[in-house]
C-alpha positions as CSV (number, residue, x, y, z in Angstrom):
1,M,-18.9,-44.8,-41.4
2,T,-17.1,-44.8,-44.5
3,S,-13.5,-44.2,-45.0
4,V,-14.2,-41.1,-47.1
5,S,-16.5,-39.6,-43.8
6,R,-13.7,-40.7,-41.7
7,D,-11.1,-39.0,-43.4
8,S,-13.3,-35.9,-43.8
9,A,-13.8,-36.0,-39.9
10,R,-10.0,-36.3,-39.5
11,A,-9.4,-33.8,-41.8
12,E,-11.7,-31.1,-39.9
13,S,-10.0,-32.2,-36.6
14,L,-6.7,-31.7,-37.8
15,R,-7.9,-28.4,-39.4
16,T,-9.4,-27.1,-36.1
17,A,-6.0,-28.1,-34.1
18,L,-4.0,-26.0,-36.7
19,V,-6.1,-23.0,-36.1
20,Q,-5.8,-23.3,-32.4
21,E,-2.1,-23.8,-32.6
22,L,-1.5,-20.4,-34.7
23,L,-4.0,-18.7,-32.2
24,D,-2.1,-19.8,-29.3
25,A,1.5,-18.5,-30.8
26,R,-0.6,-15.5,-31.9
27,M,0.2,-16.0,-35.8
28,I,-3.4,-15.1,-35.7
29,Q,-5.0,-12.4,-34.0
30,D,-7.9,-11.6,-36.4
31,E,-10.8,-13.7,-35.9
32,R,-11.8,-13.5,-39.6
33,V,-8.4,-14.9,-40.6
34,A,-9.0,-17.9,-38.2
35,A,-12.6,-18.2,-39.9
36,A,-10.7,-18.4,-43.1
37,F,-8.4,-21.0,-42.0
38,R,-11.1,-23.0,-40.5
39,A,-13.1,-23.0,-43.7
40,V,-10.6,-23.9,-46.1
41,P,-9.5,-27.5,-46.8
42,R,-6.0,-27.4,-47.1
43,H,-5.4,-31.2,-47.7
44,V,-7.2,-30.7,-51.2
45,F,-4.4,-28.7,-52.4
46,V,-1.9,-31.0,-51.0
47,P,-3.4,-34.3,-52.0
48,H,0.4,-36.3,-52.3
49,V,0.8,-36.2,-48.6
50,P,-0.8,-37.5,-45.6
51,L,-3.4,-35.5,-43.8
52,E,-1.1,-35.0,-40.9
53,V,1.3,-33.4,-43.0
54,A,-1.2,-31.2,-44.8
55,Y,-2.4,-29.7,-41.4
56,A,1.3,-29.4,-39.8
57,D,2.3,-26.0,-39.6
58,D,5.1,-26.5,-42.2
59,V,5.7,-26.0,-45.9
60,V,4.6,-28.6,-48.4
61,P,7.0,-28.7,-51.6
62,M,5.3,-29.1,-54.9
63,K,7.6,-28.8,-57.7
64,Q,11.4,-28.7,-58.3
65,N,13.3,-27.8,-61.4
66,Q,16.1,-29.9,-63.2
67,A,18.6,-28.4,-60.7
68,G,16.5,-29.7,-57.8
69,V,15.4,-26.0,-56.7
70,L,12.2,-25.6,-55.1
71,T,10.0,-23.6,-57.9
72,S,6.3,-24.1,-56.2
73,S,5.1,-25.1,-52.8
74,V,2.2,-24.4,-50.6
75,S,3.5,-22.2,-48.0
76,Q,3.8,-22.7,-44.2
77,P,0.5,-21.8,-42.4
78,S,1.8,-19.5,-39.9
79,I,3.3,-17.5,-42.6
80,V,0.4,-17.4,-44.6
81,A,-1.5,-16.2,-41.5
82,L,1.1,-13.2,-41.0
83,M,0.9,-12.2,-44.5
84,L,-3.0,-12.2,-44.5
85,E,-3.1,-10.2,-41.4
86,Q,-0.7,-7.9,-42.9
87,A,-2.8,-7.3,-45.8
88,A,-6.1,-6.5,-43.7
89,I,-8.4,-8.1,-46.7
90,R,-11.7,-6.4,-46.4
91,P,-15.0,-7.7,-47.6
92,G,-15.6,-6.8,-51.0
93,D,-12.1,-6.1,-52.0
94,R,-10.8,-7.0,-55.2
95,V,-7.6,-9.0,-54.6
96,L,-4.5,-10.0,-56.8
97,E,-2.3,-12.5,-55.8
98,I,1.2,-13.1,-57.4
99,G,2.4,-16.7,-57.2
100,S,-0.5,-19.6,-57.2
101,G,-1.1,-22.9,-55.3
102,G,-4.8,-22.4,-54.8
103,Y,-4.8,-22.5,-51.0
104,N,-3.9,-19.0,-50.4
105,A,-6.4,-17.8,-53.0
106,A,-9.1,-19.8,-51.5
107,L,-8.3,-18.0,-47.9
108,L,-8.2,-14.8,-49.9
109,Q,-11.9,-15.5,-51.1
110,E,-13.2,-16.3,-47.7
111,L,-12.0,-12.9,-46.5
112,T,-13.1,-10.8,-49.7
113,G,-16.5,-12.8,-49.6
114,P,-19.0,-13.0,-51.9
115,D,-18.9,-9.3,-52.9
116,G,-15.3,-9.3,-53.8
117,A,-13.1,-10.9,-56.2
118,V,-10.0,-12.8,-56.3
119,T,-7.4,-13.4,-58.9
120,T,-4.3,-15.4,-58.7
121,V,-1.6,-15.3,-61.4
122,D,1.4,-18.1,-61.7
123,I,4.0,-18.4,-64.5
124,D,4.0,-22.4,-64.5
125,P,1.2,-23.8,-66.7
126,E,1.2,-26.7,-64.5
127,V,0.9,-25.2,-61.2
128,A,-1.8,-22.9,-62.5
129,E,-3.6,-25.8,-63.9
130,R,-3.1,-27.6,-60.3
131,A,-4.5,-24.5,-58.7
132,R,-7.4,-24.4,-60.9
133,A,-8.4,-27.8,-60.5
134,S,-7.8,-27.7,-56.6
135,L,-9.7,-24.4,-55.9
136,D,-12.6,-26.1,-58.2
137,E,-12.7,-29.2,-55.9
138,A,-12.6,-27.1,-52.9
139,G,-15.6,-25.1,-53.8
140,Y,-13.9,-22.0,-55.2
141,G,-14.9,-21.9,-58.4
142,D,-15.1,-17.9,-58.5
143,V,-11.4,-17.4,-58.0
144,A,-9.9,-16.7,-61.3
145,V,-6.6,-18.4,-62.2
146,V,-4.3,-16.8,-64.7
147,Q,-1.4,-18.3,-66.4
148,G,1.3,-15.6,-66.9
149,D,4.2,-13.9,-65.7
150,G,3.4,-12.2,-62.6
151,A,5.6,-9.1,-63.0
152,F,2.6,-7.8,-65.0
153,G,-0.1,-8.6,-63.1
154,A,-3.7,-9.3,-64.3
155,P,-4.5,-6.0,-66.1
156,E,-7.7,-7.2,-67.5
157,R,-9.3,-7.4,-63.9
158,A,-7.4,-4.5,-62.4
159,P,-7.6,-2.1,-60.4
160,Y,-6.9,-4.1,-57.0
161,D,-7.5,-2.8,-53.5
162,R,-4.8,-5.4,-52.4
163,I,-2.1,-7.2,-54.0
164,V,-0.7,-10.1,-52.1
165,V,2.6,-11.6,-53.6
166,T,3.8,-15.2,-52.9
167,A,7.3,-15.5,-54.2
168,T,10.4,-13.8,-53.0
169,A,10.5,-10.5,-55.0
170,W,13.8,-8.1,-55.6
171,D,11.8,-5.3,-56.7
172,I,8.3,-3.8,-56.6
173,A,7.2,-4.4,-60.4
174,T,5.8,-1.3,-62.3
175,A,2.7,-3.2,-63.2
176,W,1.9,-3.8,-59.8
177,L,1.8,-0.4,-58.8
178,R,-0.1,0.7,-62.2
179,Q,-2.6,-2.1,-60.9
180,L,-3.2,-0.9,-57.4
181,R,-6.1,1.5,-56.6
182,P,-4.9,4.8,-54.6
183,G,-4.7,4.0,-50.7
184,G,-4.5,0.3,-51.4
185,R,-1.7,-2.1,-50.1
186,I,0.8,-4.5,-51.5
187,V,2.4,-7.3,-49.2
188,V,5.2,-8.5,-50.9
189,P,8.4,-10.9,-49.4
190,L,11.4,-8.6,-50.5
191,R,14.8,-9.7,-50.5
192,L,17.3,-7.6,-49.4
193,R,20.9,-8.0,-48.4
194,G,20.5,-11.8,-47.8
195,Q,17.2,-11.8,-46.2
196,T,13.6,-11.8,-47.0
197,R,10.9,-9.9,-44.9
198,S,7.2,-9.9,-46.0
199,I,6.6,-6.2,-46.1
200,A,3.3,-4.3,-46.1
201,F,3.5,-1.4,-48.2
202,D,0.4,1.5,-48.6
203,V,0.5,4.0,-51.4
204,A,1.6,7.3,-50.0
205,G,1.4,9.7,-52.8
206,D,4.1,9.2,-55.0
207,H,5.7,6.4,-53.2
208,L,5.3,3.2,-50.9
209,E,5.4,3.4,-47.1
210,S,6.0,0.2,-45.0
211,R,3.3,-0.3,-42.3
212,S,4.6,-3.5,-40.8
213,T,7.4,-6.2,-41.7
214,T,8.0,-9.9,-40.7
215,L,10.6,-12.3,-41.7
216,C,9.6,-15.1,-43.7
217,G,10.8,-17.7,-46.8
218,F,9.5,-18.1,-50.3
219,V,10.4,-19.6,-53.4
220,S,12.0,-16.9,-55.8
221,M,10.0,-15.0,-58.5
222,Q,10.5,-16.4,-62.1
223,G,10.1,-14.8,-65.3
224,V,11.5,-11.1,-66.5
225,D,12.0,-9.9,-62.9
226,A,13.7,-12.9,-61.5
227,D,17.0,-12.0,-59.9
228,Y,19.9,-14.0,-58.5
229,E,22.6,-13.0,-55.9
230,R,26.1,-12.8,-57.0
231,L,28.1,-15.9,-55.5
232,V,31.8,-15.4,-54.7
233,P,33.5,-18.8,-54.1
234,L,36.1,-19.0,-51.5
235,Q,38.2,-22.0,-50.1
236,G,35.5,-24.0,-48.2
237,A,32.9,-21.2,-48.2
238,Q,31.3,-18.4,-50.4
239,L,30.0,-14.8,-50.4
240,T,26.8,-13.8,-51.6
241,F,26.3,-10.2,-52.8
242,D,23.1,-8.5,-54.3
243,E,22.6,-7.7,-57.8
244,D,23.3,-3.9,-57.2
245,Q,26.8,-4.9,-55.7
246,E,28.1,-6.1,-59.3
247,G,31.0,-3.7,-58.8
248,E,31.8,-4.1,-55.2
249,P,35.5,-5.8,-54.3
250,H,35.9,-9.6,-53.1
251,P,39.1,-11.2,-51.8
252,R,40.8,-13.8,-53.5
253,N,39.5,-17.5,-53.1
254,E,42.4,-18.5,-50.1
255,V,41.7,-15.2,-47.7
256,L,40.1,-17.5,-45.0
257,A,43.6,-19.2,-44.9
258,L,45.4,-16.2,-44.0
259,P,46.2,-15.8,-40.1
260,V,43.0,-14.7,-38.0
261,E,42.3,-11.5,-36.0
262,Q,39.6,-11.0,-33.7
263,S,37.8,-8.1,-31.5
264,W,35.0,-8.1,-29.3
265,S,32.4,-5.7,-28.7
266,R,31.4,-6.2,-25.0
267,V,27.7,-6.2,-26.4
268,E,25.7,-9.6,-25.2
269,V,22.8,-10.9,-26.6
270,D,20.6,-14.1,-25.5
271,R,21.4,-17.2,-27.5
272,E,17.3,-17.2,-28.7
273,E,17.5,-13.5,-29.8
274,P,16.8,-12.7,-33.1
275,L,19.8,-10.4,-34.8
276,L,18.3,-10.1,-38.4
277,D,17.8,-6.2,-37.5
278,L,21.5,-6.4,-36.6
279,Y,22.6,-7.5,-39.9
280,L,20.3,-5.1,-41.8
281,W,22.0,-2.5,-39.5
282,L,25.3,-3.7,-40.6
283,A,24.3,-3.9,-44.5
284,S,23.3,-0.1,-44.1
285,T,26.3,1.2,-42.6
286,L,29.2,-0.7,-44.1
287,P,30.2,-0.6,-47.5
288,G,31.2,-4.0,-48.9
289,F,28.6,-5.8,-46.9
290,C,28.0,-9.5,-48.0
291,V,26.9,-13.0,-46.4
292,L,29.4,-15.7,-46.0
293,T,28.2,-19.2,-45.9
294,G,30.3,-22.3,-45.9
295,E,31.6,-25.3,-43.9
296,E,32.0,-23.3,-40.4
297,W,29.3,-20.6,-41.5
298,S,25.7,-21.2,-42.0
299,W,24.6,-17.4,-42.7
300,V,27.0,-14.7,-41.4
301,P,27.1,-11.2,-41.9
302,A,30.6,-10.0,-43.5
303,V,32.5,-7.1,-45.1
304,A,34.8,-7.7,-48.0
305,T,37.5,-5.7,-49.8
306,T,39.9,-6.7,-52.6
307,D,42.3,-8.4,-50.2
308,S,40.3,-8.8,-46.9
309,L,37.4,-10.1,-45.1
310,V,35.9,-9.7,-41.6
311,Y,32.5,-11.3,-40.6
312,L,30.5,-11.2,-37.3
313,S,31.3,-13.9,-34.9
314,T,30.2,-14.9,-31.4
315,R,31.5,-16.7,-28.0
316,T,30.2,-17.4,-24.7
317,G,29.1,-14.5,-22.6
318,R,28.5,-14.1,-18.9
319,D,26.6,-17.6,-18.9
320,E,25.6,-20.3,-21.2
321,S,22.4,-18.7,-22.4
322,H,24.5,-15.7,-23.6
323,L,26.8,-14.9,-26.6
324,E,29.1,-12.0,-26.8
325,L,29.2,-10.3,-30.2
326,G,32.7,-9.6,-32.0
327,C,34.1,-10.1,-35.3
328,S,36.9,-12.1,-37.1
329,G,39.1,-11.1,-40.0
330,H,41.4,-12.2,-42.3
331,G,44.1,-10.1,-44.5
332,P,45.9,-6.9,-44.3
333,D,42.5,-4.6,-43.9
334,A,41.5,-6.9,-41.2
335,G,42.2,-4.8,-38.3
336,D,40.4,-1.6,-39.8
337,L,37.5,-3.5,-40.8
338,L,37.5,-5.1,-37.3
339,D,37.3,-1.9,-36.1
340,R,34.3,-0.7,-38.1
341,M,32.2,-3.5,-37.5
342,V,32.8,-3.8,-33.7
343,D,31.9,0.2,-33.9
344,Q,28.5,-0.6,-35.6
345,V,27.7,-3.5,-33.5
346,Q,27.9,-1.2,-30.6
347,T,26.2,1.6,-32.2
348,W,23.1,-0.8,-32.8
349,D,23.2,-1.9,-29.5
350,A,23.0,1.9,-28.1
351,Q,20.5,3.3,-30.5
352,H,18.3,0.3,-32.3
353,R,18.5,-2.9,-30.3
354,A,15.5,-1.7,-28.4
355,G,13.8,0.3,-31.0
356,P,11.1,-0.6,-33.4
357,G,13.4,-1.7,-36.1
358,P,13.8,-0.8,-39.6
359,S,10.8,0.8,-41.7
360,F,11.0,1.0,-45.7
361,Q,10.3,3.4,-48.5
362,V,9.9,2.5,-52.2
363,H,10.4,5.3,-54.8
364,A,10.8,5.0,-58.7
365,A,14.0,5.2,-60.2
366,G,14.5,8.8,-60.8
367,A,12.8,10.2,-58.0
368,D,13.7,12.3,-55.2
369,L,15.1,10.3,-52.3
370,P,14.8,10.8,-48.5
371,P,18.0,10.4,-46.2
372,G,18.7,6.8,-45.8
373,F,20.3,3.7,-46.8
374,H,19.2,3.1,-50.7
375,V,19.2,-0.3,-52.5
376,A,18.9,0.3,-56.5
377,R,16.9,-2.0,-58.0
378,R,15.8,-2.2,-61.8
379,H,12.2,-0.4,-61.4
380,S,12.7,1.3,-57.9
381,Y,14.8,2.4,-55.1
382,I,14.3,0.7,-51.6
383,T,15.1,2.7,-48.7
384,V,16.1,1.5,-45.4
385,L,15.1,4.0,-42.6
386,W,16.0,3.8,-38.9
387,E,14.2,5.8,-36.1
388,E,16.7,8.4,-34.9
389,P,17.4,7.8,-31.2
390,A,15.7,9.9,-28.7
391,A,17.7,12.8,-27.5
392,A,19.1,12.1,-24.1
393,D,17.6,14.4,-20.9
394,C,20.0,16.9,-19.6
């Protein structure tokens, strides 16, 4: 057996094992998605890494900018699978992918079949060239690769039944909506108050409505619709605000050196329980919301004023596997801010912790907005909606 055939057999074995791993973890539930993963040779799209790395459930970095920031990658297979399931690609669909590496476009082509069409766009000429070469080598020469700013889509091949965005976006580009067919779906990793969720939106009349969401992480959009969060330095830490919070106040650099006050909520969570819905609830209800990171804080929801700062804290609960949620604060307004944050932690626990989580709508700027928490973007408003708690029985 030649080394080439040995490598081919080894790649197929690793690919089969990866698909089984994703099936076992229920990252893949649609057999058509599983079949696509079995068919596409991921190692062709990441030729600089060993086969074992190519078929691990992990992101493969491809390119960094001069500052060392990752600008191109082949995404983690489990995240790719979740987004493909969200997209619900049908045979014969016309699909636009924003952000190219080649691998995901090949999976999309498997799902659309010979009667469909896939177009993938990337702003980086080097990435587009690499995607074209890898797709050709892997046998997906029918995929159209376009080098250009993904914010403008690819109007020459529109309209599309599905648009899949594989870069973190801060907004829904107007061009995407124009190029999406009525009844179409867009799946996009949307950055909102410091966290990124892959959201599947369906066209619903004059706006978009979310159908599913999952937490994820991607490299950021580049080009005209690039956006960057506002960073406020503190002593030993920093605060992160969204672009639309430009005018919101923040405390002076040494606020964390002021005496600390604490308050506890009597709400306990399992150490492994995800809390990002709580964080978004706090963002939806507390003016001055931001994210605290630093030497002692990896990613902590916080609320800031001109002279004070409070942030979510934990302490050991009824046993080592549980934590009690509370808040710590610094500055003259800390007492009032602590009360507000603790109250919202308790409200989330009582009304939303066991619920379905938030849903999202996207409306064009200037449109009438439904009740909810609204985040202003350049082209639209993103509305976060929380299901009303059921009325208690009399």
